[in-house]
N, C-alpha and C positions, 0 to 999 in steps of 0.2 A: 543697435545690435539685433534685437528681436522686435517684431511688430505684428499687428493683427489688422486684416482688412476684410470687410464683409459687405455684401449687398442685401443681406437679410436671408437669402437662401443658401448661398455658399459662403464659407468662411475659410480664410487662409492664414496660417501662422507662418510668418516669414522670418528667415535668418539672413542677415547681411551676408551676401554670397561671395566668397573669394574667387570662385571659378568664373564669374562674369557671364559665362555663356550657358550655364546649366541652371534650371530653376531650382531654388532652394526653399521650398515651401511645402507645407502639409495642408491639403484641402479637405474640408469637411462639407458634405452635401446634407444639409439639415432636412430638406424635403424628402430625400430618399431614406434618411435615417428614421423619420417619423412614419413615412408610408410603410416601411418594412417592419416597423415596431421593433427595432434592433436595440434591445436594452443593454446587451453586453458592450456594444460599441459606444452607446451613450455614456455608460459608466466610465469607459476608458477616456472618452473625450472630456468628461467632467474632471477626471484626475489630471488630464493634460492642461486644461484651460483654467484651473484654479488660480486665483490671483497670486498665491504664494509662489507660483512657478516662475514669474517674471520679476519678482522682488529682488533688488540688489542685496547681496549677502557679503559679509566679510570673508576674506580668504583664510585668515587665521584669527584666533581670539585677540581682540583688541584693535584689529586693523579696520580701516574704513570700508563700509559696504560698497561694492562695485558691481555693475551689471554683468561683467564677464564671469562672475561667480554665482549667478542665479542658478536655480535648479535646472531649468531647461538647458542652459549651457553646459552644466555638469553632465546631464544625460547625453547631450550631443558628443562631448569629449569621450565619454565612456563608449558610446557607439563607434566613434572613430577608432579608438584603441582596439576595440573588438574586431573591427574591420581590418586593421593592420595585422592583428594576429591571424585572422583568417587568410590574408594574403600570404603571410609567411608559411602557413600550413599548406596552402594551395601550391606554393612554389615547390615544396617538397613532394606534395601529392602528384603534381604533374610529372616530376622526374620518375617517381615510382610507377606511374601509369605507363610511361614510355618503356620502362623495363618490362612491365607485364605484357604490353602489346608486342614489343620486340621479341620477347621470349615465346609468347603464345603463338605467333605466326610461324616462327622457325620450328617449333616443336610439333605442330599439328600434322597428322598423317597425310592430309591432303595438300601439304605445302612442299611436295617434292621439287617442283619447278623453282620455287624460291630458294630452297637449300642448294640446288644445283647451281643456280645463278651466283649465289654467294661463294660457293666453293671454287667455281671456275674463274671468279673475278669479273663476270659479266655485270654484276652489280657490286659496287664498293660499299663498305660499311657506312660511309657518310651518305651515299645515295639512299641506302635503306633507311637510315635515320631520318633523312629529309622526307621520305614518304610517310614515315611514322608521324613526323611533325605535321604534315598536311592532314593526316587522318585526325589528329588531335585538334587541328584548326577547324576541321569540319564539325567535330563534336562541340567545340567551343562555340562556333557560330550558331548551331542549332539550339544548344542549351540556352543561349541568350535570346535569339530571335523568336523561338517558340514562346518563351515567357513574356516577351515584349509584344507578342501577337503581331509580328511583322514578317513571319516566315511564309504564311499561306495566303492564298487568294482571299480577298475580304468581302466579296459580294454575297448577298443573301442566297443566291443560287448555289453557292459553294458550302452552305451550312452543313449539309449531310456529309459531304466529302471531308470537311474539316473534322467532323466527329470521327469518321473512319480513321483519319490520320492520327488524331489524338489518342484514340483507344488502341490502335494497332501498330503504328509506325513512328510514334514520337520518340525522340531521343530522351526527353525528360521522363517518359514512362520507363525506359530502360534504366535511367539514372535512379529512379525511385526503387526499382527492383534490386539494384546493386547493393543496397543496404541490407538485403535479406540473403542469408547464406544459402537458402534452399534453391536459389536460382543458379548457383555456381556449380554446374555439373560439366560433364565432358562433351555434351552436345554442342553444335555450332549454330543452332537456330537463331540466336540473337544476332550473330554476324550476318546471316542470310537476310534477316529483317533489315539490318542497317544498310546492306547493299541495295535493297529495294528503295529505301529512303533516299540514299545518295543518288541513285539513278534517276529517281523522280525529279530531284532538284537539278540534275544535269541537263535534262531535255524537256522537263515538264510532265506532270501527270495529273490531268484534270480530275480523275476519280478520287484522288487524295488531296485535292485543292492545292497541289504543288505547282507553283510557277516555275518556268525554266530560268534558273538563276545563273547557270554557267559558273564562271570564276573558279573557286576552289573545288566545285563539284564536277568540273569537266572530267570526262571519262579517262583522259590521259594523265591525270594528276598522280595517281597511285597505282600504276599498272601491275607491279609485282605483288602488292598487297591485295588488290582486287581479285587476282587470280589464285590467291592462297586462302587459307581459312584459319580460324582461331576458335578455341572452345569457350563455352560460357564462363568457365572458371576464371580464365585470364581476362576475358573481355569485361565481365562484371567487376572484377577486382580493379581493373584500370578505371572503369567508370566510377567506382566507389571513391577512388583517390581524387578524382577531379570534381566530384559532386558533393562530397561531405567533408566536414572537418570537425575536430574535437573542440568543443567549447566547455571548459570546466568539466571535462570528463564525459560530456554528453555529445553523441553524434548529431551534428546540426547541418542541414542542407545549406549549400552556398547559394547566396542570393544573386544569381546571374542577371536577373532582370534589371537590377539597379546598379550593377557594377559597371563603372566607366571603362571605356576602351583603354584609357591610360593605365588603369589598374591591371587590365589584362596584359598590357605591354610589360609592366614591371615584373609580372610573373613569367611570361613566356620569353621575353628577351633574354632573361638570365640563362635560358636553356640552349641558346643558339650556338654557343661555342663549346659545349660539352663534347668530348671526344668519345664516339661510340666504339665498343669492341664486341666482337661476335665470336662465340665458341660453337663450333660445329661437331667437334669430336666428343664422344661420350654422350652426356646429356646436353643437347644444344641450349644455348642461352644468349641473352643480350644484356649488356651492362655498359657502364661508362668507365673510362680510364680513371683510376683513383678510387673506385668503389671499394677495392680490397682494403685499403688503409684509410678510407674516409678522408682522403686528401682532395685538394682542389686541383683541377687540371692546370698544369703550367702553360703559360703562353697565350692565355685567352685574351682576345681583344675586348671582350666585355666580361667583367668579373661575374663568376657564377652566382655571387650573392646579389646581383643586381645593384651593386653599390653606386654605379655611375648613372643609374636611371634618374632622370631629372625630376625633382619634386614639383608638384603643381604650382606651388607658390612662386618658384623661380620662373617657370614658364609664363605665368601671369605677368610678372614684372617686365619680361621682354616683349610680350604682346602689347603691353601698355606703351613701351618706349619706341616700338617700331611699327607694328601693323596699324594700330589705331590712328596715329598721326598721319601715316601715309594714306590710309583709307579716307580719313576726313579731308585731306587735301585733294584727293582724287574726286571726291563728291563735290567739293567746292568748285573745282575747275570744270565740272560737267553738270551744271544745274539742269540742263534741258533733258538729259538722259542719264540719270544717276544709276539706274539698274545696269545698263550696258557698261557704264564706267566701272562699277564695282566688279562685274563679271569679267572685265578685261584684266583685272589684277592677277599677278603671278607670284605665288609664294612657294619657296623651296626650302628643304632641309637637306644639305649635302651629305649628312651622315644620319639618316632618318630613323634607323632602328625600327621600332614598332610604331612610329608615327605620332609620338606624343605631341611634339610641337605642331605638326601638321593638323592634328585634330583640334587643338586649341585655336589655331588660325582659322580653320574651316568653321568652327562654331561662331567665332567672332564675326566673320564675314557674313555667315548665313543669318545670324540674328539681325544684322542691319539690313540685309537683302529682304528678309521677310517683312520687316517694318516698311521698307520702301514699296514693296509690292502690294501691301495691304493699305497703303495710302492713308495712314493715320489710325486705322483700326488696329485693335490688338490681334496679332497673328495667332491662329490656332495651332494646335500641335501638328496638324497635317501641313499647315503653311510652313512651319519651321522645318519639318522634315523634308519637304520638297525643295525648300531653299538650300538646305544642307546638301542634298543630292546634286543640285545644280552647281554649287560652289566647289564641291569635291571634283566634279567632272571638269570644270572650267579653270579653276584657279590653283589647284594643289599639285605640287611636284615634289618628288623625293628621290634620293639616291642612297644606296648602301652597298658596301662591299660584300655583304653576306646575302646570298640568294634567299635564304629562309627568313632573314629580317625583312627583305622586300615583300615576301609572301605574307608575313605577319602584318606588315604595314597595310597592305591591301585588305587583309581580313578586318583589321581595326576600322579602316575607312568604310568598308562595306557594312560592318555592323552598325556604325553610327548613321549611315545614310540609307539604311534599309527602309523601303516603302512597300507596304503589302501589295502583292501582285505584280511588282516590277522587278526586272532582272537586276543582277549585280552588274554595275556599269563596267565597261572596259577601262582599265587603268594602266595597262602595260606601257602605254606611250608616255605616261607621266611618272610612274613609280618604277625606277629602273635600277638594275644591278650593275655595279662597276666601281672602280676606285676613283673617287672624286679628285684625287691628287695627281693621278698619273694620266696625263693626256697633253694634247697640244692645242694651239690656237691658230687662227688664220695668220696672225702676224708672224709667229714662229715658223709656220710652214712657208711663208713668203721669203723668210730670211735663209732658208735652207738648213743643211746639216752643220751645226757648229763643230769646231775642231775638238772641243772638250768632250764630245760624244765618245771619243776614242781613248779616254783615260781608262787604264786597266782596273778591273775589279777582280775579286776572287775567281780564279780559274782561267783568267785571260793570260796570254803570253805577251809580255811587255814589248818584245821586239816586233811582234805582229801589230800590236796597237800603235807602236811608234811609226811603222811603215804606213798604216792606214791614215794616221793623223797627217803625215807629210803629204800623202796623196790628196787627202781632202783639202788641206790648206792650199795646195797648188791649184786644185780645181776651183776652189772658191775665189782665188785670186784671178783666175782666168775668167770666171763668171763676172767678177767685178769690173774687169776691163772689157767685157763684151766679146771675148774671143769665142765663146760658145753660145752667144745669144741667138744666133740664127738657128741653132738646133732646138731651142727651147721656147716655144710659144706658151704664154700663160694658159694653164688649164682652167677652164670655166665650168664651175659646177652650177647647174641650173638652180635658181633661187626657188626652193621648194617651201619657203616659209608659209606662203598663202595656203598651200594644200594641207600642211600640218595644222595651221590655224583652223581650217574648216573642220578637221576631225575634232579638235578641242572644243569647238563651238557646239558640237552635237551632244545631246543628252537623251538618248533613245529610251523610251519607256516599254519597249518590247524586246524579247530575246532576239528576234531577227534583226532588229535595229542594232543591238549590241554586236551581233556577229558581223553585220555589214561594216560597222565602225572598225572592228578588228581587221577585217579583210583589207579595208582601205589603208590602214596603217601598215600592215604587212606588205602590201603592194608598194608603198612609198619607200620603205626601208630596203626592199629587195631590188629597187630600181638600179639600173647599171650605174647611172651617174652618182647616186648616193653611195653605192658599194665601192666605187672607185675612189670617192672622196674619203671614205673610211679606211680603205686599204692604204692610201697615201699617208693619212695621219698615223695609222698603226705602224707603217714602215718607218716614218720619222722617229717615233718613239722606240721602235725595236732596235734601231742602230745603237742606242745607248746600252742596251742589255744583251746584245748579240754576243755569243761566246766567240771571242776573237783568238783563235788558235791556228795550228798548222793543218787542221782537218780541211777537207774539201768544202764543207759547209762554212767553217770559220773563215775561209778565204773569200766567201761570197758576200760578206757583210757589205751592204751598200755604202757608197760614199756620195759626195755631192753630185757628180755627173750621173750616177745611177739614179739618184733621187729625182733629178731634173728630167731624166729620160722617162721614168715612171710617171711623172707628173704630166708630161707631154703625151705619153702613150701608155696607158695603164696595161695594155696587153703585152708590153715588152718585158714585163717582170718575169723572171725565170720561175718555173713551177716550184723548185726547191726553195727559192727565196720567199715566194708567196706562202708556201706551207710553213716555213719557219716564222714568218711575220705573224701568221694566224696563231701559231702555237704560243709565241711570246705574248700576243695580245690576250689570249685566254689565261695564260699564267699570271700576268701582271694586271689583268682586268683593265686595260686601257679604257679611258672614258673621256671622250672629247665633247665638251659641253655644247659647242655650237652645232655638232652633228646629232647629239642626243636630243636636243630640244630646239629644232629649227623654227618652231613657232614662237620662241622666246627671243632668239638672237637673229639679227640680220647681219650678213657679211657681204659687203660690196666687193666688186671684182678687185679693187685695189685697197689693201688694208689701210693705206694712208688716208682714205676717205672716211674711215670709220669714226664713230663718236668716241669709242674707247681705243685710244692710240696704242695702249699696251697690248691689247689682245687682237685688234684688228676687226672687231665686230661692233655693232650698234645695238641699242636697247639692252635688255637684261631683265632680271627679276625685280619686281617692285619691293619685295621683302625677302630677306634670307635669314633663316632662323636655325638654331641648332646647338647641340652640346657635343662637339667633336671628341673623339677619343683623346685621353690625356696620356700619352706615352712617348717615350723616346723611340725613334725609328732606327733601332739598332738591335741586332740579335743578342738577347740576354742568354749567355751560355748557361748560367746556373739554372734558369727556368727551363731552357730547352732540354737539358739533360735530366731534369728532375724525375721524369717518368722513364726515360730511355736508359739512363745509366746513373743511378743515384750517387755512386761513389765519385763520379766526376763532379756532379752538382755540389757535393758536400766537401770538396777539396778545401784545405785550410786557407788558400789564397789563390790569386789569379795565376801566379807563376806555376804553382803545383797543378792547377787545373789545365793549363796549356800543355804541361808535360804528359798528363794522362790522356789528353785528346790526341797528342802526337802518337802515343802508343797504340791507339785504335787502328792505325794503318796496318799493324801486324796482328792485333788481337781480334778486331771486329771490323773488317774492311767495309761491310755493308753499312754499318752505322757511321763509319768514317766518311763515306761518300755522301750519305744522307745529311750529315752535318755540314759538309762542304757545300752541298746544294742549297741548304737552308741559309748558309752564310752568304752565298752568292746572290740568292734571291733578295736578302735584306740589303746587301750592298748595292744591288741593282736598283732597288727602290730608292735608296738614298742618293744614288748617282743621278737618277732621273730628277730628283728634287733639286739637287745642287747645280747640275750642269746644263739643264735645258734652257735656262733663262726665264722660266715661268715664275720663279719665286725669288726675285732679286732682293727682297727685304727679309724674308724668313728662311729661305733655303740656303743659308750660309753657316759656316762654322762646322765643327766636328760633330756635334750632337744636334740633331734636328728633332723638334717635338711636333708630333702630328697635329696638335691643337693649333699651333702657330701657323703652320703652312695651310691648314684648312681654313683658318680665319683669313689668311691672305687670299685664298680661293674665293671665299664668300665675298670679299671686297671686290674681287675681279669680276664676279658675275652679277653684282647688284647694279640696277639701273641708276643713271645719274641722279634722278630725283628720289631714289628709294632709300631704304635703310636696312641694315643688318644688325642682328642681335644674337649673341652667343654666350654660352657658359664655358669659360676657359680658365686655366690656371692664371693667377694674377701675375705670374712671371712674364707674361706677354708684354706688360707695361714697364717692368722693373729690371728685367734681366739684360745683361750685355748681349746675349745671343739674339735678342729681338729688338735691339736698340734702333735699327734702321726702320723697322716697321712703326714703332711708336713715334720716332722722330717725324716720319712722313705724315702720320696722323695729325701731329701738332702743327707742322708747317702748313699742311693743307687746310687745317681748321675743320676736319671732318669728324673728329671724335666728339660725339654728343655727351656720353657719360661712361664712367667706369665705377661700378660699385663692388668693392672688394669685401670678401667674407673670410673669416676664420671658421674652420669646420669644427670648432670647439663643442658645439651643441649637436654635432652629428647630423647636419643637413644631408650629407651623403654618408649613410651609416657605415659603409665598408671602407671609407677613406680615412686616413690617419687624422686625428683630431687637430693636429697642428697645421694641416694642409690649408693653403690659401687659394681661393678661386674668385672669379669676378663675373659680374654681368656686364658685358661690353656692348655698347650701342654705337654704331658708326653710320654716318650719312654717306650717300653717294656723292659724287664730285660736285654736284650743284648745291649740296646742303651744308655749306660752310657755316660755322658758328663764330660770331664776332666776339662774344663775351667770354670765350674760353670754354674748356670742357668742365662738366660737372663731375667732381670726383668725391669718393668716399672710401675710407679704408677701415678695416677691423670690425665690420659689422658682424653680428653673431646670428641674427635671424633674418629671414626675408622681409619681415615687417620693418626692419631698420633701413631698408633701401630708400634713399632719397630723404632721410631725416634731415631737416634744415639745420639742426644743431650739429650734425656730423659731416655735412657736405660743404664743399668749398669749390671755387673755380680757379683754374690755372690756365694761362695762355702760353703761347710759344715763348714769349719773353721771360716769363717766370721760370719755365723749364730750363731755358738757356742760362739763366742766372744761377740756378741751383745745381744743375747737372750739365755743364757746358760741353763736356766731351761726348757723353753717350746720349744726351737728350732723353733719357729714360725718366720714368715718373717717380718722384719721391712718395713716401707712404705716410702722409700726415693723418693723425687720428682726428684732429679737429682743425677748424679754421685758425684757431690760436697758434697751433703748431706751425701752420703754413706762414703766418705773419712773422712769428719770432724767427723762424729759419731764414726767411727772406731778409730780415733785418741784419742778421749775422753775416750773410753772404754779401750784403752791400758794404760791409765794413772790412772784410778780410778776403785775402786771395785763397784760391783752392791750391792744393798741393801741386797739381800739374794741370795746366790748361793747354790742351793739345793744339788748339787753333793757332796759337802763336808760340807754342813750345815754351811757355812760361813755367818754370819749375823753381820756385823760390828756395828750395832746399837742395836742388839737384838730386832729388831722391830717386833711387832705382828700386823697384820692387821685384822680388823673385820668390817663387814658391820654395818651400823647404827643400833641402838638398837631396832628400831621398823620398821617393814615392812609396807609401807603405805597402802597396801591392806590387807594383812593377819592379821595385828594387828589393823585394823581400828575400831574394836569393843572396843578397849581400849582408844580411843581418846575422849576427853571431849571438847565440844564447848565453854563453858564459864569458866572463871577463878573463883576460890573461894578464900575466905580469908584464911590466914595462909600459912603453908609450906607443906600442904598435896598434892600439885600439882606442877609439873614442866613444863615449856614451852617446846614445841616440836620444836626443830631446824630442818629445812629442808635445803637441799643443796642450794636452791635459795636464802637463807637468808644470806649467807656468801660470801665474796670475798677475794682477796689477802690482808692479814694483816687487815682484816675488819670483825669483828663478828657482825656488825650492818649494813650490806649492804642493806637488804630489810626486810620488815615485812608486817603484815596484819592489820595495824592500821585502814585502810579504808575499810576493808572487803576483798579486793583482794590484791595479792602480789604486792608491789610497792617499788621502791627505797626510802631509807630513806634520807631525805634532809640533806645537810651539816649543816644547821642551827640546826637541831636536834642532829646531831653527835657532835656538839660543846658543848652540855651539857653532862657532865660526868655522870649525873644520868640517862640519857635516856637508857631504856632497850627495846629490841624488843618486839613487840606484835605478838605472834604466831597465826597460824590458829587453832591449837589444844593445849590442855594441857594433861598431863598424870599423873596418880597417882604417888606420890613420891615413894611408896613402889615398884611399877613396875619398876621404874628407878633404884633404889638401888639394886634390885634383879639381875639386869643385869650388875651393876657396883659394885661388892662386895668390890673392893679395895677402893671405894669411893674417887676418885681423886677430886681435887678442880678445875681443868681445863683439857681440852682435846685438842688434835691436830687432825683436820679433813681435809680431802681432798675430793673435789667434785668428785663423780663418773661419772655423766653425763657430757660429754664434746665432742668436735670434734676438730680435728687438723686444722680445718678451722675457728674456733672461734677466737675472739680477743686474748684470752689467753686460753690455754688448761689445764695447771696444776694450780689449784686454791686451796690454803691451808690457813687455819686460826686457830689460837688459839681461843677456845670458852670456856665459862663457862661449868662446868660439869652439864649436864641436859639431858633431853630426846632428842635423836638424831634420825632423820628419816633415812630410808634405803638407800638413795642415797648419803649419806655422809659416806665415808670410815674413820673409826677411826684408829689412830695409837697409839700404846702403847709400852712402853719400861720400864723394871724394872731394867735394868743393868747400867743405866747412870743417873747422876744427872739430875733432871728435867730441870734445867736452861740450861744445855748443850744440852739435847734432844730437847728443844724448839727452838734451833738455826736452826733446820732442816726446820722450817717454811720459813726461808729466802732462804734456798737451793731450796726448792720446788717452790718458787715463782720467782726465778731468771729467766731471759730470756734464759740463756744457758741451764738450766735444762728443761725449757718449750720447747725449741727447740729440745732437745733430745727426750722428751716425744712425740712430734709431729711425730717423725719418727716411733713411736710404735703404736699410737692410730689410728686404721683403721676404727673403727666404732664410736659409741657414748658413749663408756664407758672406763674410766681409771680403769680397774678392777685390783684386787690385783696381778694377775699373770703378768700383764704388769708393774705395779708399782714396784714390787720386783726386776725387772731386770733393773731398772734405776740406773745410776752411781751417787754415792754420795761421799762427803768427809767423811773420817772416824773420830772417836773421837780423834785419835792420830794426824790427820792433824790439827784439830781445836785447840788442846792443844799446838801445835807448835807456833813459832813466826810469826808475820805478816810481810811479805816480804816488805811492803811499810811503816811499822812503827814498827821497831824492839823492841821498848820499851813496846809494848803490845803483848800479845798472840793473835792469830787469833780469838779465842773465845771471848776474852774481846772486841776486836775491833768490831766484828759483833754484840755482845749483846747490845751495846749501841744503835745501829740503830734499832735493832729488838724490844727492849723494848719500844722505843718511838713510833714506828709504831703500836705496838700491844696494849699497855696499854693506851687506850683512854677513858675508862669508869671504874667506880668503880667495876662493876661486874667481872672484871679480876684482882682484887687486889691480889688474891692468886697467880697468875702467877708472878706479880711484886715481891711479897715477896720471891718466889722461886728464883728470879733473884737478891736477896739481895737488893731490893729497897723497902723502906717503905714510900715513898712519895706519893703525889696525882698523878692522871693520867695526861697524856700529852695532850695538846690542839690539836684539829683537825685543822691543818694548811696545806692547799693543797700544797702550794709552798714548805714548809719544807718537807712534805711527798714525794713530787716529787724528791727533791734533795737527801733525805735519800735513796730512792729506787735506784736512779741512782748510788750512791756510792756503794751500795750493789751489783748492777749488774756489775759494772766495776770490783769490787773485784772478783766476781765469774767468770768472763771471764778470769781473770788472773789465778785463781785456777784451772779451768777446762781445759784451753788450754795450760797452761805452759809458760815458759819463751821463749823469741825470739831466744836465742842462741841454744835451744834444739828443736826448732820447726821442726817437720816433718823430724827428722834426719834419720829415716829409711823408709821414704815414699816420694821419689822424685816427685811422681805424685801429692801428696797433696801440696808440696812446689811449684810446677808449677802452681797449681790452686790458691794458696794463699801464696805469697812469705813470709808473716809474719803473726803471729797470729792476729795482728790488722786487717789485710785484712779479716780474717775469722770472726772477731767480726762485722765488717761492713756488711759482707754478711749475717750473722745470723740475725742481726737487720732488714735487708731488707726482711726477710721472715715473718714479722708480718705486713701485709698490712693494717689491720684495725687500729692498733696502729698508723701507719704512716698517714693514712687518717684523723684520728681524730686530730692528732697533727697539721697537715697542716691546718685543718679547724679552730682550736682554736687559731692559731698564725697568720693567715692572717688578713690583715687590709682592711676594706672596707669603701668607702665613703657613703654619705647619699643616693646615687642612687643605692647602692648595688654593685658597681663595686670594684674589688680588686685593691687596690693601692699598697699594699705591700704583696708579696706572702708569704704564710706560709712556715714553715720549719718542718722537722722531728726532733723536738726538743729533744725527748727522745733519739734517736740515737746519735744526735750531743752532747748532754750533757754527755752521757755515754762514748763516745769516748774521749771527753775532759778530763774526770776524768781518764779514762784508760791510756791516754798518761801521765797525771801527775803522776799516780802510777808507770808507766813504768820508768819515770825519777827518782822517789824516789828509786825504786829498784836498778837502775843503780848507783845512787850517794850515797845511804845510808841515804839521808836526809828524815825525816818523811814526809809522805803525809799530806798536810794541807787541812782540810775540807773546803767545800764551805759554810757550815752552821755557823750561828752566832745567838745565842749561839751554841756551838758544840753539836753533837748528844747526846741524852740520859740525864740521871740525872746529876744534879750539887750537889756536896757535901752539906749536910744540913748546915754545918758550914758557907757556903758562902751565905746562903739564907738571904734575908733582906725583911721584910714585906713591907717596903717602896719602895723596888726595886726588886719585885718578878720576878723570871725567866719568860720571855715572853712565853716560850713554855710549861709551866707547869700550870695546874689548881691550884687555891688556895686550901689550906688545908680545910678539912671539919670543922676543929676547928675554 
């Protein structure tokens, strides 16, 4: 963990470095120390190097000493925590600095032109905010570069000029003054000084040792601000907020020299989506939406807390699983010229933000490059910096939808690669702005306009869309039969890849060289052939979101023949069409990967000749990395109206919200149109994802998640021998909506690994602690894995990733066995869970196997009869007399074998007391009632009782699968109803016991990754078949298994008169059974013991074909013991209720896990009965279930049955 190295003159104290690419050592120069006779530093070094500092220490009294608790490690942790607090302070400080700058410029008397531009709309608030951000980026860059001594020319001839700059024009000098109130006056001399500083770095100023950096210092970056002014009060206050923070009440300067670019990103990326607002009336000012009530701006794509900013530890894991193996393979394949091989690598982040992943990749590559170039010698700091500059210039690519994120990413890359005296390299060709998801490919372009492009979205006229679709279909058919082929010769775009590659290969060390590189790029992208190719691609995308109505422009929407004509002759496009295509391209930020990066992708004249048959291009990126946004691509009405109309946002339910939105047409027509435009834009984006054909695996279903379609994009752009790694919600492997994607990964063998995390420890601080995400690593098409994918679930810290005790491998056959319908991934905690689950699935059928439509119970699943939001207008708050209303059952009102678990008797949902359950006449009091005719219309078969399973659940709850028989009534949406018309009702009702058994619950926990036990998961759970139940009971051969189970189930279920119909279907016409907690406990334990026998099988056949399982669990009883240990809440409650305490509250008799112990006791007794043939003797007296009526005696009534109503 800690180490020391010395050559006698220099000594380094090393810390095992998690960052891999950044040095983590403290260097002491003894020769300089003694030459300068520096006693103070010597004393500090003595305190640092004392032997006690590295001595292992116990964490708590009585624990073993460990190196991670040594004094040096404690100091390091304290420093890290202080740094985190400083970052939090800086995050707030930068927001306040922007307010000060924004207000200061607007208020200054010399800013008339700025105020006029804002008032007339020549400059929008967002544009003004973007210029303020660029100004802050400049300050950030210089605060850092000056302290790292990389901002100025480095030669001796510039020593005097450097002194002039440091004393009179340095930003750090202004930052130091900002802590002193005397400088905060009404003059603007500090701003005038800054303008000179910025101008010097824009074009170079030798008298101040300023090289021409260009980049963010170009004179066109902040035009309105540069021509305005700001007084010292506002400017120094802004500088104070970004230069100082409070540490234990003391103003402390921020250490920009040692702050990593990733840490800058975590601060500044959180600001990109704040919504600015400007006040020009009265006293002008600048602020953010939400400042008034200290709220967070709704609708942000990046949370303002920075909660989605990826921790360094996760970035490191993905670098290890993707970049390092690809880099090593590249070097092995090119031993003669490893430097060129390394510099030929292409790494991209399609949602790059501030460039966190790109920086980590650049450092990793440059470290190896510096080693190669130094040929075995240790690279110097200058060697590493030059290597980093080359790698960023040649290898690093990024895309982001936010233009200021793109700017921030470039600033971060410039900061890391700054070399004294050299300009900021041109990065516009590699770091680009656009929507990574919305674009087309050569293959899609070749196929023409699909008919689905004309599906109507918000604002479209359905009849117009229908007509366009018919025309397009006819034209496509004609194209197919060659009737128009003579009119359309293939359009050939000149292959410009070589020219773009030449630009990438350049890494100029002069400002003129950078300008030349920029001019070459601008010339290429303005070339007529390139522009025509982009126009054609934009037109193809624009058709999907073209407003198709009766207007003249609406009628000009291109169809197949128009598109083919444009392709053949780009000049034939009408000016109105060209203008609308460009407008839509700007609005939706169309981004076509093959046109954005022609140096990465090759596209032959015929897409069929391409290596990538899906896209029609060849090659791709060697490594794709990222943490795409985790959000549903759907307009969230509540968030959208949060700031614009809070009364709509706070409506009690969806139905009420829609009524209020409809009223806007009369009450606020401008907001009404704004909302419709936003809805159309959101629907347009979803339409492009669903209907273009670019996302056949993830662009399906009603709700599309941005993370899943971006992951499919990453897979689309990775080279056949490359790898991609991303941080995405774990649902990508477990949800029904992404089943096609995961199935394809398993069938192609390209899934390398999936490491799943619970956010319980706050890895992402602003994300809910129950949220699950994963590190996903996928190989290109040539990188198939024969041994299956490496999987891990429920990790809590990044250091858990790849833990051999927690990881296991599954191949396609395993997935097909466990989840045959969806081919989604089960969520095993350990390899033991995987092997036990596979054992069960080899013994029993799933509820429904879609492949051959095998449905052993003929079960049909349906959601609750009434959606709690969409059907809220049908809900009645008060009950009425008679039978014209039915109570509405909600999921929270039932539990296992209990249809009276909770109700709303006291107004809020609350558990029903045992005292009340003891009354057979007690019925639940619901929150709502529903008209009887609404219920019967949804239950035409008019059953007398129903079997329901809770939808809402988690695999970390006390119990996951919760089923109950209920009266036939109104059922809420989060209760899944089960129906079967192919089996006797009494036999079908036995499934309630199956679903509530511990072993079934255990298996379901391996499937539920989120908060829903949805039908697709449920149908793939293993069950006993009707034939199994009709057979004899192994522990009591005188009864069928169904008869033995039914006595227990009937007593557990029929506890109130409102389930009399169920009892009658079970051939019992007596009164309900009493609610007796002790009897119910034993009844359930006997059922659970029986189900363990039925699911795991006999001891002699245990794991006959699986020696690994037998090694883990020598007998099925060992597996039972293990399974019961996976229910920690049941265990904790058992121990709490069985422990004995004295009056002082001290435990005198420890509690026991009585549920497990009782089940094992019964399991052993049943095992003995199976072995001996002697019937199992129940622990209950009287025995479970009904007693024959002939044996009833009113004077000696059965103790477990209620008296007759008569």
